[in-house]
N, C-alpha and C positions, 0 to 999 in steps of 0.2 A: 504494500500500500504506500502510495506516494504522499508526501506532504503537499497540501494544496498551494503552499507558498511557492513551490517550484513550478507551478503550471503557468504563471504569468498570463499572457494573452494568447497562448498557443491554441491551435485548433483543438477542439474537444476530442479526447480519446476516451470512449466509453469504458467503464470498469469491466473487469473480467472475473472478479471474485464475488461470489454470492454473499450478500450481507447475512450474517447469522440471524436466525429467528429469535424473538424474545422467548425465554423459557416460560412454560405454563406455570400457573399458580402464583405469579407475582402480583403484588397489590399496586393498583393504578390510582392516580389522582387527576383531577381536572378533566375527567372523561367518564362517561357512563359505563363503557365497556373496555376491556383490554384491547390494545391495538396490536397489529401484526405487520411485519414487513411485507408479507404477501398481499394483505388488504390495502396497503399503501402504494401498490404499483401504480404508476402514472404520476406520482408526486415526487418532488425532490425532498428528501428527508435529511434533516440535520440532527444528529444525536449529540447532546451536550452532557458529558460526564462530569458531575459536580458533587460536592458535599457542602452542606449549608454553613459550616463553620468557616469556610475558606474565603478569604478576602478577595483573592483573584477570581473566584467563581462569582462573587457578588459584582465585581467590576464588569464582567462580560454581559450581564443581564440586560443592560440598556442597549448594547449592540444587538443582542438577539431580538429585542423588541422592535428595533428599527428594521431589521431584516424581515420580521414577521409582518410589519405594516407594509413594507414595500412589496413583498412577494406573497401577499395574503392569499392569492389564488393558486399559487404554484408550490409554496414551501410549507412543510410541516416540521416544526421544531419539537423534539421530544427530549425532556430532561431525564437523564438516567442518574438517579441519586445513589451513588456508591459510597457509603458512609466511611469516614475515617474513625470517628469516635463511636463507642458502643451506644451512647444515648441518641445518636443520629439515625439509628437503624429502625426506630419505631415509626410507623406510618403516621401516627398522630403528631409526632414532632415534625415530620416532614411537611405535613399539612400546615402546621403553624408557620414554618419557614416559607412556604408558598404564599401564605397570606401576608407575612411580614415583608417579603420582597416583591409582592405584586406580580407573581408569575401566573400567566394565563394558559400557557401551553401544557399539554399532557406531561405527566411525570410518572415514572415507574420506580418503585422502591426496589433497588438492587441490593438488598441488605446483605446477601451472601456473596456479593461481587461476581455473580455468575455472568451477567452481561459484560462486565468489565473484563473478565477473563476471555470470553468468547471473542471480543474485539481486540484483545491484547493491549489494553490501555495501561499506561504507566504513570500518569500524572493528572492532577486536577488543575484547571479544567482541561479536558481534551474533547475533541470534536471528530465525529465520523460523518462524512458526507456521502449519501447514498443516492444513486441516480434513479430515474423513473422505472428502470428495468430491474430494480432490486439489487444492483451491483454496488460494491464499495467503490466510490469515486476518488476519495482522498481523505487525509487525516491532518489534524493540526492540534497543537497544544499551546496554551498561553492566552494572553489578553490581546486587546486591540484587534478584534476579529471582523469588524464591520466591513472595512474596505477590502480586506482579503476575500471574504465570502461574497460580498456584493459583486465583485468582478467575476468570480467563478460562476455564481448562480445565474447572473445575467447571460453568460455564454451558454450555460446549460439550458436555460429557458429557450433561447433561440434554436439551439441544436435539436432538442427533443420535440419542440413544437413543430419544427419543419418536418420531422419524421413521423408526426402523428402519434408520438408516444407520451405526450404530456397531457395530463388530465387537470383542467382548471376547475376552480371552485374551492371555497374555504372549508376547512375541517370544522365540524360543529363540536365544540368542547362544552363541558359542563363545569363551569368554574366553581372551585371551592368557596370563593368569596361570596357567591350568591346564597350560600347556605349558612352564613354567619351573621348574627345580628350586630348592629352597631353597639359600641360601648363608649363610656365616658372617656376612657383612656384607651389607646391602641398601641400595644407593644411598647410601653414606656421603657427606655433604655437606661437612663441614669437619673439620679436625684442629687441634690445638693442642699444640705441643711445649714441654714444661717441662724445659729443659736442667738446671737446678739440682736438680730433684726426680727427674730420670731417668724422666719419664713422658711418654706420648703419650695425649692425650685425643681420642677419635674420636666424632664425631656419627654414629652408625649410624642414619641418618635414617629409613629405611623400616622399621627394627625399633624405632623410637621409643625409643631409649635412648642412653646414653653408655657407651662402653667405655674403661676405663683400662688401659693396658698399659705394660710396661717399654720405655723408649726403646731400650735396648740390644739386647734379643733378642725383643721382641714377646710376652713372657709376660703373659697377662691377669691383672691384679691385682684388678679390680673391674668389676662391671656395675651401672649405675645406671639404673633404669627397667625397664619390662616390654616384652614383644614385641608388645603390642597398643596402639593409640593410646588416650589418655585424658588427663584433667587432674586430677591428684591429687597432693597433697603427702604426705610420709611418709618411710619408710626407703628405702634403696637398692632394696629388693625391691618395696615397695608403691607407690612413686611412679610416676606415669605422665606421659609426654610425647606430643607429636604432631609428628612430623617436625622434630626439633631440628636446628639448623644451627650458627651460630658460637658461639664460647666465649671467655671471658676469665678469667684467673686472677689473684687477689690474695690473697697469703698462703695461708690454708687454705680459701679460698672460690672455688668455680668458678661463674661466671655463664654462663648458657645462653640463647641466643635460641631460645625454644620456638616456632618459626615457625607451625606449624599451630594452636597454641593462642593466638596473638597475645599472647604473654606473655614476660617475662624471669624465669627461675627461678634459684635460687641453691642450691648444694650446699655444706653444711658437710662438708668432706672428712674431718674428724677423727671424725665420728660413725658413718657419714655420714648426713645427713638432708637432704631436699629441701624447700624452701619457695618461695613465689611472691613475687618482688620487685615486679612490676608486671604488670597485665593480669588479666582475669577469664575468659579463654577465649573471649571474643566479640570480633569485629573492630570496631575503631573506624571508624565510617562518617561521622563528623562532622568529620573533618580538624581536630581540636583542636590548635593549636600553642601555646596559652597555657601559661605555667608553672603547675604545680599539684602537689598532693601525689600520691605514687605510688599510694596506696590507692584513689584515685578515678579513675584514668586507664586507659582502654582503649588498646590498641596496634593496629598494622596491619601484620602480617607482618614482624616484626623478623627480619633475616637474618644479621647479624653484629654482634659486639661488640668494643670495644677500650678498654682502661683507659689513661688518660693524664691526668697532672696531678691525680690523685685523682677524676677524673670518668669514669663509665662511658658511653662513646659507643655509640649504637645506630644501625645502618644500617636505617632504617625503609623497607623496600622498597615497601610498600604505599602509603606517603605520599610517596614520592620525596623524603625528607628525612633529615637526620641529627639525632638527638635526643641530649641529654645528661642523665644521671641523677646528681644530687648525692646520693651514698650517705649522707653524714653528715646532710644536712638532710632527706632523704626527699622530694626534689622532682625533677620531670622537666620539661624544656622543650625546644622545638625549638632547634637550634643552627645549622643551615644548610639552605637550600632553601626556596623559596616554596611548594612543594607542587605546582607545575605541572610536568608531565613534559616536560622539554626539555633543551637543552644551552646554558646561558647562564652565563657567568662574571660576577663582580661581588661586591658586598657580600654577606655571609653570607645574609641572609634575602631578598635580592632575586634571588640566583642560582637557577638551575633545575637539578635533578638528574633522573635517570631510572632508577629501580629500583636504588638503591645496594645492593650485595650482598656487598661485602668491605671490610674495614677493616684498616689498620695505621698505625703512627706511628713517626717518627724522633725524637720528643720535641719537635719544633717545629711540625710539621704533621700533620694527619690525612690519610692517603691513602685514596682510595675507588675500589673497582672499581665503576664506574658502568655496569652491565651493558647496559641497554637502548640506550645510546648508544655502546657499545663503546669506552669511554674510561676513563682513569685521571685522577681529579681530586685536587687538593690543597686542603685546607680548613684555614684558620687555627684553631689550638686556642683562642686567646684570643678570646672573643666580642666584645670591645670594638674595633670598627673593623676586624674581620677580613674576609677575602675568600675566595672560591672561584676557583681558576684551573685551567686544563686542563694536565695533564702531557703526555698523548698522546691522540689521538683527535679527532673533529670534530663528529659530529652523529647524529641519530636514525636516519638511513638511510645513514650513511657507515661501512661495515664491510668487512672483508676480511682478508688475511694479508700485510701489508707491513711489513717492518722499516725502520728509518731513524731520523730525529730528529724529535721533537716532533709537530706536527700532520700530518706526512706519514705517520706510522705508522697502520696499520689493524689493529685487533683484531676479534674476533668474539665478542661477548657474554661478556666475562671475568667470572668470579664470585669469584675469590680474588686477594689481594695480600698480600705480606709484605715487610717492610723488614729488611735486614741489610747491614752493611759498605758503606754508601754506595750501595746498589742497592735497587731495587724488583723483586721477583720476582712474576710475574703468572701465574695460571692462566688462560690464554687458551682458555676452555672449549670454544667451538664450533670452534676451530682445532685442538683436540687437542694443544696444545703448552704448554710452560712457557717463558716469556720473561723477560728481564731488562731493566731500564731504569736506566742509569747516571745518578746525580744529581751535579751539576745539569745536566750536558750533555744529558740526555734522549735519549742514544743507546740505541736499542732493538734487541735481537736475540734470536733463539731460543736457548734453553739446551738443550732436549731435546724430541724428538718429530718425527716425519716429517710430521705433519698428517693421516695416515690413522688412522681409528678402529681401536682394537685394544688389546691388553694384551701388549706384548712388551718384555722387558728388553734391555739391551745398551748399546752406545755411543750417544751423543746423537743421531747421525744415523740410527740404526736403531730406536730405541725408539718405541713407540706408546702413546698414552693414549686413553681413551674418555670425552670430556667431563669432564675434571678440574674439580672444583668448589671446592676449597680447598687451601691449602698453608701450611706453617709451617716456620720455620728453626731449626736447632739444630746447633751444633758442625760447621759446614761442610756440612751436609746439608739438603736440603729434603724434608719429608715431605708427600706429596701424596695428597689424597682423590681417587682416580681413580673418580669417582662411578659411571659406567655399567659399569665393570669390577668393581664391588663389591669393591674392593681398596684397600690403602694401598701406595704405591710410595715408594721412597727415591731421591733424585736428588743426586748429587755436585754441589754448587753451582758448582764450578770447571770440571770437565770435562763435566758434563752426563750422565755415565754413570748409567744407571737400573738399579736392582737391586730384587729383591722384598723385601718386609718382611712376612713371614708371622706371623700370630698363633699363639701357642702356648697349651697347656692350653685347647683350644677347647671342652672339655666344659662349661666355665663359661658359654659363650655361649648355652646353652639354645636349640638349634635350633628354629625355628618350623615347626610342621606345620599344614597347612591342609587342610580337607575341606569339600565342599559336596555335600549329598545331598537329593534330592527324594523324599519318602515318598508312598505311596499315600494316597488320600483317606480321611479319617476322618469318621465321623458323630458329632455331639455334640448334646446337648439345649440349646436356646436358654436363655440366662441366664448365671449365673456358672459358669465352667469352670475347674477346677484343672489347671494344666500341671505335671506331675511329671517331672523329669529325673534319671536315674541316671548316674553316672560309672563307667564300666567300664574299669579300668586293667589293664595287663599284670601278670603275677605279679612280685612283688618291687618294685612301684612304689606309692607313696603320694602323696596330695595334699600339696603343700607347705603347712605351717602358716603360714609367714611371708608368703605371698601370698594374695590374695583370688581364688580360683577362683569363677566365677559364670556366670549365664545371663541373657540379655536376650530376652524374648519380644516380638516386634514384630508389630503388626497395623495396617497402614497407617501413620499417624503416631503411633499409640499405642505406648508402650514400657513394659514391666513387668520390672524387674530382680529378681534373686534370687541369693543366695550359696549355695554348696555347704556343707552341714553333714553330716558323716558320709557323704559321697559322694552326697547327695541335695539337689536344689534344687527348690523349689516356689514357684509364684506363681499368682495368680488373674486372670482376664480375663473381661470380659463379652462374650459372643457373641450377637448379635441375628439376624444373617443369615449366609449363606455367607461365609467369610473365608479368607484365606491367611495363615498364621503363618510368620514367619521366627524360628526359635529359634537364637540365637547363643550358643555356649558357649565359654568360655576356661578351660582347665585347666592349672594349674601343678603339676607332679608331679616327684618325685625318686626315686632308687633308695633303697629302705629300708635304713637303717643305713650309708649311704655318703654322704659329703659331697662336694660339688662337681659331681655329675652330676644336673642338673635340666633339665627340659624344659618347653616351652610348646606346648600343642595348642589350636588355634583351629578351630572347625568350625561350620557352619550347616546346620540341617535346615529344609527348606521343607515345611510341613504344610498341605495343602488341607483345609479343614473344611466339611462340609455339615450344615446344621441339620436335626434330626429330633427330633420330640417324644419318640420312644422311645429316643433315643440316650443314651449315658453323659454324666456331668458331669465326666469326667476324661480328660485326654490324657496317656498315659504314654510317655515317650521314653527312649532310652538312647544315650549318646555313648560309643562304644567306641574306645579308643585301641590301635592295633596296637603290637606290641613293636618 
């Protein structure tokens, strides 16, 4: 099998090796019935071998979505989830990952690596391209796949269509998202407790916003950001984030790891107003570790932040490094990690980290939840002659659930760490536990959690968590972002007793409502077509003036945005041949004459268009919001 990167623009050479069939008995997601290579004859098939802990696998998802949009009629993407960690083998956990990452294509649970072995895969992520005749066409491993596969698939479409071997028409999926009700929080990734200010900052990651609540009783004080992903500075209402994670607080400024936007954002809490400190929304693919000004630097999946000695430290999960930001000088530089994904102690820049995802400090060292090697690392704060050393853990494939001392300890993909009173508290994410490490003895033991996935309060030995991703300490308590439970939990740091921490005044959280609707085919005259969208709101509701309600009309890779004015949004698009429009609307609306009760409605209408010289030059749509 050849790597597709070698094919360039050469004439298509059909594959000769039959693509192995999927074994029977595997569990499938995002589809009503199992798929088979035989039944997919006539389609171009792209297998994505992934595991949901892997940062590189996360990075390629947007490229896959772009390919799916562009080749909706010709391409079928299938995710083959071949787990690295034991906890990732469970179909329920894969379903949660599908929801968290917004994956719409079919996914098969390859828990025993059977499909992986059949296709001789060796790394995550890897891709197998299969032609419409069911032959393996090529392979590739790594990130940055859109341009590569776009070039190859476009040639395949022309070649197999000319031979009458291509079957057009989208594959009908059954999205897992359609079966899940909305929740006040959606996969919250991190929390930050501000004991002095009596606040808890919550990264409501899949609602793409920050929720600020009272530490004492959970009353919502403020919501920063919207319920849809985006990259925009502005007020608390108009700013947009994409899957924010870790936070750090300094005086009246809240710094946010805007992970999905590959950026660090800053909120002036007095105004409040959001601005961008570093990053431009695009992933850094050049692994630039040199010092440089903030305004010219791209980042790579920043996952957590920690302020120490006047420096804002960044856990750069995508680069497997720790970066430092000099806020006064406006400079950023790598602080630790060579960029190679591994478990190597030593001098700061010679050491190797693996997807650092959590940070804390005792004032002398920076402690890192080094998730992909299931370890906690200690990093010198002083860059002059500093070192990286291992606190607990051992290596890339050494994981489990073992308490003890030092390197005999086994964790499983920890994402969060917090220092308090001579101890490190760890969100041992895939073990569904909270653990503590006594310093300097390195004695490690479970604080709370049975290890079984769930959301149950009570005594330490009875409580259950579901992949907790972050935690923060204040006044004897740990506040835990119980990510897959869509909840914040409170843990007594001494006894391990777990109690609920409910949010109050939840009307301010603007529940997110989703809708997807495919409309009957419309005929239009070839040329410039006006798409007009009317917003139909329930009685007593009005569009929010402070937020930008809008529409984006997509045709393949083309996108045409428009904003609502007086309840109407219009844009124009050139239609030359039959086309399928995806019209995405986001409406922010509130109760007329009543403060505090505002909502977010996100909907997509799929509109097939057929060109007809006698057809109209306008497509009129209405997005109706139910009460």
